[in-house]
Backbone as JSON, one array per atom type, in Angstrom:
{
  "sequence": "MKFWNYLKYDDFRYYLLAESVIKKILVPIDGSKYSRKALAHAIEIAKKFKSKLYLVTAVDTSDFPPGMLLALLKKDTRLEKSIGEFVVAAKSIARKELLADVAICKSKGALNAYYDVVAGNPVESILKFERGVHPDLIVIGSKGLHGVGQVKALGSVSRKISELAKCPVMIIH",
  "N": [[0.84, -1.17, 0.0], [0.59, 2.19, -0.84], [2.08, 5.2, 0.49], [0.39, 7.47, 0.32], [-2.14, 6.48, 0.55], [-2.67, 6.32, 3.19], [-3.19, 8.85, 4.02], [-5.39, 11.23, 5.38], [-5.47, 13.85, 5.29], [-4.62, 16.61, 3.19], [-2.09, 17.57, 3.27], [0.98, 16.67, 2.54], [3.49, 17.15, 3.67], [2.93, 17.34, 6.41], [2.34, 14.7, 7.01], [4.83, 13.43, 6.5], [6.44, 14.69, 8.43], [5.2, 13.93, 10.88], [5.39, 11.16, 10.63], [8.12, 10.78, 10.84], [8.69, 11.79, 13.33], [6.92, 11.06, 15.51], [7.35, 8.42, 17.12], [7.26, 7.16, 19.56], [4.87, 7.07, 22.09], [3.78, 8.26, 25.14], [1.44, 7.41, 27.58], [-0.01, 8.37, 30.39], [-2.01, 6.7, 32.73], [-4.78, 6.93, 34.82], [-7.18, 5.89, 35.43], [-9.35, 7.57, 35.22], [-12.1, 9.13, 33.41], [-11.05, 10.94, 31.67], [-8.42, 10.07, 31.25], [-9.01, 7.76, 29.88], [-10.11, 8.81, 27.54], [-7.82, 10.08, 26.6], [-6.23, 7.86, 26.09], [-7.68, 6.71, 23.99], [-7.32, 8.66, 21.98], [-4.53, 8.52, 21.75], [-4.23, 5.92, 20.78], [-5.32, 6.18, 18.21], [-3.47, 7.96, 17.05], [-1.17, 6.41, 17.24], [-1.83, 4.29, 15.56], [-1.99, 5.57, 13.05], [0.66, 6.41, 12.66], [2.23, 4.27, 13.22], [3.33, 4.05, 15.77], [4.94, 3.31, 18.93], [3.24, 2.55, 21.9], [3.34, 3.55, 25.24], [2.07, 2.76, 28.19], [1.48, 3.98, 31.4], [1.04, 3.75, 34.87], [0.92, 5.5, 37.87], [1.38, 4.66, 41.14], [0.48, 6.26, 43.91], [2.45, 6.63, 46.56], [2.21, 8.18, 48.76], [-0.36, 8.35, 49.39], [-1.95, 7.07, 51.55], [-4.24, 5.36, 53.76], [-5.16, 7.21, 56.7], [-4.49, 5.94, 59.22], [-2.42, 4.22, 58.56], [-0.27, 5.87, 58.15], [0.72, 6.41, 60.6], [2.6, 4.48, 61.1], [4.96, 5.39, 60.03], [5.67, 7.34, 61.81], [5.78, 6.1, 64.33], [7.43, 3.97, 63.94], [6.51, 1.36, 63.81], [6.76, -1.94, 63.13], [4.84, -3.76, 62.25], [2.87, -2.13, 61.12], [4.43, -0.87, 59.17], [4.96, -3.05, 57.57], [2.37, -3.53, 56.71], [1.95, -1.26, 55.14], [3.77, -1.76, 53.1], [2.57, -4.08, 52.02], [0.19, -2.95, 51.17], [1.07, -1.24, 49.09], [2.08, -3.16, 47.3], [-0.28, -4.55, 46.71], [-1.8, -2.48, 45.54], [-0.22, -1.93, 43.29], [-0.47, -4.35, 41.98], [-3.2, -4.43, 41.31], [-3.28, -2.19, 39.63], [-1.59, -3.09, 37.6], [-3.11, -5.19, 36.48], [-5.24, -3.72, 35.42], [-3.86, -2.18, 33.53], [-2.95, -4.19, 31.83], [-5.37, -4.96, 30.68], [-5.9, -2.57, 29.33], [-3.79, -2.57, 27.48], [-4.55, -4.78, 25.97], [-6.86, -3.71, 24.83], [-5.7, -1.7, 23.25], [-4.28, -3.27, 21.39], [-6.38, -4.66, 20.22], [-7.6, -2.62, 18.87], [-5.87, -1.99, 16.91], [-3.39, -0.8, 17.51], [-0.57, -2.13, 17.73], [1.92, -2.22, 18.99], [2.15, -1.98, 22.05], [2.98, -1.22, 25.35], [3.44, -1.56, 28.92], [3.74, -0.21, 32.28], [4.02, -0.06, 35.83], [4.55, 2.36, 38.18], [5.86, 3.55, 41.29], [5.33, 6.1, 43.69], [5.41, 9.72, 43.95], [3.05, 10.94, 41.68], [3.63, 12.87, 39.58], [6.47, 13.12, 39.64], [7.18, 10.42, 39.27], [6.08, 9.8, 36.73], [7.48, 11.61, 35.13], [10.09, 10.68, 35.54], [9.85, 8.16, 34.36], [9.35, 9.04, 31.77], [11.83, 10.17, 31.13], [13.33, 7.87, 30.93], [12.17, 6.41, 28.81], [12.04, 8.18, 26.67], [9.9, 9.48, 25.03], [8.22, 10.73, 22.07], [5.96, 12.11, 22.26], [3.58, 12.97, 24.74], [0.47, 11.91, 25.77], [-2.03, 12.94, 27.69], [-4.7, 12.86, 30.05], [-6.86, 15.51, 31.1], [-7.95, 16.6, 34.32], [-11.02, 16.67, 35.92], [-12.05, 19.0, 38.32], [-13.46, 19.49, 41.6], [-15.97, 21.55, 43.13], [-14.79, 24.73, 44.18], [-12.44, 24.45, 42.79], [-13.09, 24.01, 40.13], [-12.77, 26.21, 38.6], [-10.22, 26.2, 37.67], [-8.43, 25.09, 34.78], [-6.93, 22.79, 34.35], [-5.91, 19.68, 35.83], [-3.67, 19.15, 38.61], [-1.6, 17.27, 38.15], [-1.55, 16.83, 35.3], [-1.03, 19.46, 34.51], [1.52, 19.99, 35.66], [3.04, 18.0, 34.4], [2.83, 18.89, 31.75], [4.3, 21.22, 31.96], [6.87, 20.4, 32.73], [7.81, 18.27, 31.18], [10.03, 16.83, 28.72], [9.26, 16.6, 26.12], [6.71, 17.24, 23.58], [3.37, 17.74, 24.86], [0.14, 16.51, 24.81], [-2.93, 17.42, 25.93], [-5.9, 16.0, 26.89], [-9.3, 16.7, 27.1]],
  "CA": [[0.0, 0.0, 0.0], [1.41, 3.39, -0.95], [1.95, 6.09, 1.64], [-0.71, 8.44, 0.21], [-3.39, 5.83, 0.92], [-2.86, 6.53, 4.62], [-3.48, 10.25, 4.29], [-6.73, 11.8, 5.43], [-5.25, 15.27, 5.08], [-3.97, 16.88, 1.92], [-0.75, 18.1, 3.47], [1.97, 15.6, 2.52], [4.57, 17.49, 4.59], [2.49, 16.98, 7.76], [2.49, 13.25, 7.12], [6.25, 13.1, 6.62], [6.92, 15.17, 9.73], [4.67, 13.08, 11.94], [5.93, 9.81, 10.43], [9.5, 10.74, 11.27], [8.85, 12.31, 14.68], [6.12, 10.41, 16.55], [7.62, 6.98, 17.16], [6.93, 6.68, 20.9], [3.85, 7.88, 22.76], [3.58, 7.92, 26.55], [0.07, 7.7, 28.02], [-0.27, 8.12, 31.8], [-3.37, 6.22, 32.96], [-5.17, 6.98, 36.24], [-8.51, 5.31, 35.58], [-10.41, 8.56, 35.04], [-12.67, 9.17, 32.07], [-10.16, 11.74, 30.85], [-7.29, 9.25, 30.81], [-9.57, 6.84, 28.87], [-10.18, 9.59, 26.3], [-6.44, 10.27, 26.15], [-5.8, 6.58, 25.52], [-8.35, 6.56, 22.69], [-6.61, 9.54, 21.05], [-3.18, 7.98, 21.55], [-4.37, 4.75, 19.91], [-5.51, 6.66, 16.83], [-2.19, 8.51, 16.6], [-0.24, 5.28, 17.09], [-2.21, 3.54, 14.35], [-1.63, 6.36, 11.86], [2.09, 6.58, 12.48], [2.9, 3.03, 13.64], [4.1, 4.41, 16.97], [4.87, 2.46, 20.11], [2.51, 3.14, 23.01], [3.82, 3.2, 26.58], [1.06, 3.09, 29.19], [2.08, 3.97, 32.73], [0.22, 4.15, 36.01], [1.71, 5.83, 39.05], [0.75, 4.38, 42.43], [0.92, 7.32, 44.81], [2.82, 6.02, 47.84], [1.89, 9.09, 49.88], [-1.82, 8.35, 49.49], [-2.34, 5.96, 52.41], [-5.24, 5.66, 54.79], [-4.5, 7.93, 57.79], [-3.93, 5.07, 60.25], [-1.17, 3.61, 58.1], [0.8, 6.85, 58.22], [1.3, 6.35, 61.95], [3.76, 3.59, 61.07], [6.15, 6.17, 59.74], [6.02, 8.1, 63.0], [6.04, 5.23, 65.48], [8.35, 2.9, 63.53], [5.85, 0.09, 64.09], [7.1, -2.85, 62.03], [3.63, -4.37, 61.69], [2.25, -1.15, 60.24], [5.31, -0.7, 58.01], [4.71, -4.22, 56.71], [1.05, -3.3, 56.1], [2.12, -0.28, 54.07], [4.4, -2.49, 51.99], [1.56, -4.94, 51.4], [-0.75, -2.05, 50.51], [1.69, -0.81, 47.83], [2.13, -4.33, 46.42], [-1.65, -4.8, 46.26], [-2.19, -1.4, 44.63], [0.5, -2.14, 42.03], [-1.05, -5.53, 41.33], [-4.48, -4.0, 40.72], [-2.95, -1.31, 38.5], [-1.02, -3.93, 36.54], [-4.22, -5.88, 35.82], [-5.97, -2.72, 34.62], [-3.03, -1.83, 32.38], [-2.99, -5.32, 30.9], [-6.63, -4.82, 29.95], [-5.73, -1.44, 28.42], [-2.91, -3.03, 26.4], [-5.39, -5.63, 25.12], [-7.71, -2.79, 24.06], [-4.82, -1.08, 22.24], [-3.98, -4.25, 20.34], [-7.61, -4.99, 19.5], [-7.96, -1.48, 18.03], [-4.87, -1.82, 15.86], [-2.11, -0.28, 17.99], [0.0, -3.43, 18.09], [3.1, -2.07, 19.83], [1.74, -1.34, 23.3], [3.71, -1.71, 26.52], [2.93, -0.94, 30.14], [4.53, -0.29, 33.5], [3.45, 0.55, 37.02], [5.6, 3.0, 38.96], [5.41, 3.97, 42.61], [5.86, 7.38, 44.15], [4.65, 10.89, 43.58], [2.69, 10.73, 40.28], [4.35, 13.75, 38.64], [7.88, 12.72, 39.62], [7.28, 9.07, 38.71], [5.81, 9.85, 35.3], [8.61, 12.3, 34.49], [11.24, 9.76, 35.57], [9.56, 7.18, 33.32], [9.53, 9.74, 30.49], [13.28, 10.32, 30.89], [13.86, 6.56, 30.56], [11.6, 5.95, 27.54], [12.27, 9.23, 25.66], [8.81, 9.51, 24.05], [8.12, 11.89, 21.2], [4.7, 12.77, 22.6], [2.82, 12.48, 25.89], [-0.97, 12.18, 25.65], [-2.5, 12.82, 29.07], [-6.03, 13.41, 30.29], [-7.02, 16.55, 32.11], [-8.74, 16.05, 35.42], [-12.06, 17.56, 36.41], [-11.93, 19.33, 39.74], [-14.75, 19.69, 42.25], [-16.17, 22.77, 43.91], [-14.12, 25.95, 43.75], [-11.37, 24.08, 41.88], [-13.54, 23.92, 38.76], [-12.32, 27.4, 37.9], [-8.97, 25.83, 37.03], [-8.65, 24.34, 33.55], [-6.19, 21.54, 34.35], [-5.54, 19.05, 37.08], [-2.29, 19.49, 38.97], [-0.65, 16.35, 37.53], [-1.41, 17.13, 33.87], [-0.4, 20.77, 34.37], [2.95, 19.87, 35.95], [3.64, 17.21, 33.32], [2.94, 19.75, 30.57], [5.33, 22.22, 32.2], [8.2, 19.85, 33.01], [8.2, 17.2, 30.25], [11.03, 17.17, 27.72], [8.68, 16.43, 24.79], [5.38, 17.85, 23.51], [2.31, 17.13, 25.66], [-1.23, 16.74, 24.34], [-3.84, 17.25, 27.06], [-7.23, 15.68, 26.38], [-10.39, 16.99, 28.04]],
  "C": [[0.89, 1.24, 0.0], [1.09, 4.36, 0.17], [0.75, 7.03, 1.52], [-2.07, 7.81, 0.52], [-3.7, 6.02, 2.41], [-3.38, 7.93, 4.93], [-4.96, 10.57, 4.33], [-6.65, 13.28, 5.12], [-4.48, 15.45, 3.78], [-2.51, 17.29, 2.07], [0.27, 16.96, 3.62], [3.1, 15.87, 3.52], [4.2, 17.14, 6.03], [2.7, 15.49, 7.99], [3.96, 12.87, 7.32], [6.82, 13.53, 7.95], [6.47, 14.24, 10.84], [5.24, 11.67, 11.84], [7.35, 9.72, 10.98], [9.68, 11.13, 12.73], [8.14, 11.47, 15.73], [6.29, 8.89, 16.48], [7.22, 6.36, 18.5], [5.95, 7.64, 21.54], [3.68, 7.36, 24.18], [2.17, 8.34, 26.96], [-0.05, 7.36, 29.51], [-1.75, 7.77, 32.01], [-3.66, 6.28, 34.46], [-6.56, 6.42, 36.48], [-9.65, 6.29, 35.38], [-10.94, 8.51, 33.62], [-11.77, 9.97, 31.13], [-8.94, 10.93, 30.39], [-7.75, 8.2, 29.79], [-9.68, 7.54, 27.51], [-8.78, 9.81, 25.73], [-5.91, 9.0, 25.5], [-6.41, 6.38, 24.14], [-7.66, 7.43, 21.63], [-5.22, 8.99, 20.73], [-3.21, 6.75, 20.64], [-4.5, 5.18, 18.46], [-4.21, 7.22, 16.26], [-1.21, 7.37, 16.33], [-0.56, 4.46, 15.84], [-1.77, 4.28, 13.1], [-0.14, 6.34, 11.59], [2.91, 5.37, 12.94], [3.83, 3.27, 14.84], [3.98, 3.33, 18.03], [4.12, 3.24, 21.19], [3.1, 2.64, 24.32], [2.77, 3.69, 27.58], [1.7, 2.98, 30.56], [1.05, 4.43, 33.75], [1.14, 4.4, 37.19], [0.88, 5.55, 40.3], [1.33, 5.37, 43.42], [1.19, 6.72, 46.19], [2.58, 6.94, 49.03], [0.39, 9.1, 50.16], [-2.31, 7.13, 50.26], [-3.49, 6.35, 53.31], [-4.53, 6.26, 56.01], [-3.87, 7.04, 58.86], [-2.61, 4.46, 59.85], [-0.01, 4.58, 58.21], [1.44, 6.89, 59.61], [2.53, 5.46, 62.0], [5.05, 4.35, 60.82], [6.61, 6.95, 60.96], [6.46, 7.21, 64.15], [7.06, 4.14, 65.18], [7.81, 1.52, 63.94], [6.06, -0.84, 62.9], [5.87, -3.51, 61.42], [2.94, -3.41, 60.73], [3.1, -0.88, 59.0], [5.12, -1.85, 57.02], [3.36, -4.06, 56.0], [1.14, -2.3, 54.96], [2.76, -0.94, 52.86], [3.41, -3.37, 51.26], [0.52, -4.12, 50.64], [-0.21, -1.61, 49.15], [1.73, -1.96, 46.84], [0.74, -4.62, 45.87], [-2.11, -3.74, 45.26], [-1.5, -1.55, 43.28], [-0.06, -3.34, 41.26], [-2.36, -5.2, 40.63], [-4.22, -3.12, 39.5], [-2.41, -2.09, 37.32], [-2.12, -4.66, 35.78], [-5.01, -4.93, 34.93], [-5.18, -2.33, 33.38], [-2.97, -2.96, 31.36], [-4.26, -5.3, 30.06], [-6.54, -3.67, 28.94], [-4.83, -1.81, 27.23], [-3.7, -3.92, 25.43], [-6.32, -4.77, 24.25], [-6.9, -2.14, 22.94], [-4.62, -2.03, 21.07], [-5.23, -4.6, 19.55], [-8.04, -3.86, 18.56], [-6.89, -1.15, 17.0], [-3.56, -1.19, 16.26], [-1.34, -1.46, 18.58], [1.21, -3.34, 19.01], [2.76, -1.3, 21.09], [2.44, -2.03, 24.47], [3.18, -1.0, 27.75], [3.93, -1.07, 31.28], [3.76, 0.38, 34.62], [4.62, 1.09, 37.83], [5.01, 3.46, 40.29], [6.07, 5.27, 42.99], [4.92, 8.51, 43.81], [4.32, 10.8, 42.09], [3.47, 11.6, 39.29], [5.81, 13.3, 38.51], [8.07, 11.36, 38.97], [7.07, 9.05, 37.2], [6.96, 10.53, 34.56], [9.86, 11.43, 34.48], [11.06, 8.68, 34.5], [9.78, 7.8, 31.94], [11.01, 9.86, 30.15], [13.9, 8.99, 30.47], [13.41, 6.1, 29.18], [11.91, 6.9, 26.39], [11.15, 9.25, 24.61], [8.88, 10.79, 23.21], [6.88, 12.71, 21.51], [4.13, 12.14, 23.87], [1.37, 12.87, 25.65], [-1.56, 11.89, 27.03], [-3.89, 13.45, 29.2], [-5.98, 14.54, 31.29], [-7.87, 15.94, 33.22], [-9.77, 17.08, 35.86], [-11.92, 17.77, 37.89], [-13.31, 19.63, 40.3], [-14.79, 21.04, 42.96], [-15.48, 23.98, 43.32], [-13.03, 25.66, 42.73], [-11.79, 24.0, 40.43], [-13.15, 25.14, 37.95], [-11.03, 27.1, 37.14], [-9.26, 24.97, 35.8], [-8.0, 22.97, 33.58], [-6.03, 20.99, 35.76], [-4.08, 19.32, 37.37], [-1.28, 18.57, 38.3], [-0.46, 16.69, 36.05], [-0.75, 18.49, 33.65], [1.11, 20.67, 34.59], [3.68, 19.06, 34.88], [3.84, 18.09, 32.1], [4.05, 20.8, 30.74], [6.73, 21.63, 32.24], [8.68, 18.78, 32.03], [9.2, 17.72, 29.22], [10.5, 17.09, 26.29], [7.31, 17.13, 24.76], [4.35, 17.04, 24.3], [0.96, 17.52, 25.06], [-2.15, 16.43, 25.51], [-5.26, 17.1, 26.51], [-8.27, 15.95, 27.46], [-11.63, 16.23, 27.62]]
}
C-alpha cells in the first residue's frame, strides 16, 4: 500500500513530519474518564504513524489511609509491613488494569503497546519514566476538579507534566 493511501489530510509534509517524529507515545493512565479519552486519542495517533505506546500508572505512595501513616512516625514494624503490602496490592491491581488497556490497544490496531506501574509521587514518577523511555509525545487526560477548583482548567498532575516534560504534551479533556 502506498503512503498516500494513509493520508486523510492533503498536506503531505504533515504526514512526513509526523511519520519521522512520533515513534513513541507515553500515556499516563489513572482510571479517570479523561485518561480513557487520552488513551483513545493515543491509539488513533499510534495507528496512523505506527508508533509504540507506553502506558504507565503511578501508584501514589503518599496516598495511604491515615492510620497507616502512623507507622512512619512510630516505627511500628507491623504497620510498616502493612504499608508495603498495601503498595504491592495497589501495584497488582494497577497492573491488571493496564494489561486490559494493552489488550484494548492491540484490538484497536495499535500493536506495539507496553505498560509499566511505577510507585511514588505521580508527577515525579511519570517524568522519571519519560526520561527513561524518551517519548516523542505524551498524551494525558485533564482532570475535572470539584467545587471551587472547577475554575482551574487543568488538574495538577497534567499541568505539571505539561510544564516539566522534555517532549510535547497533548492534554485531552
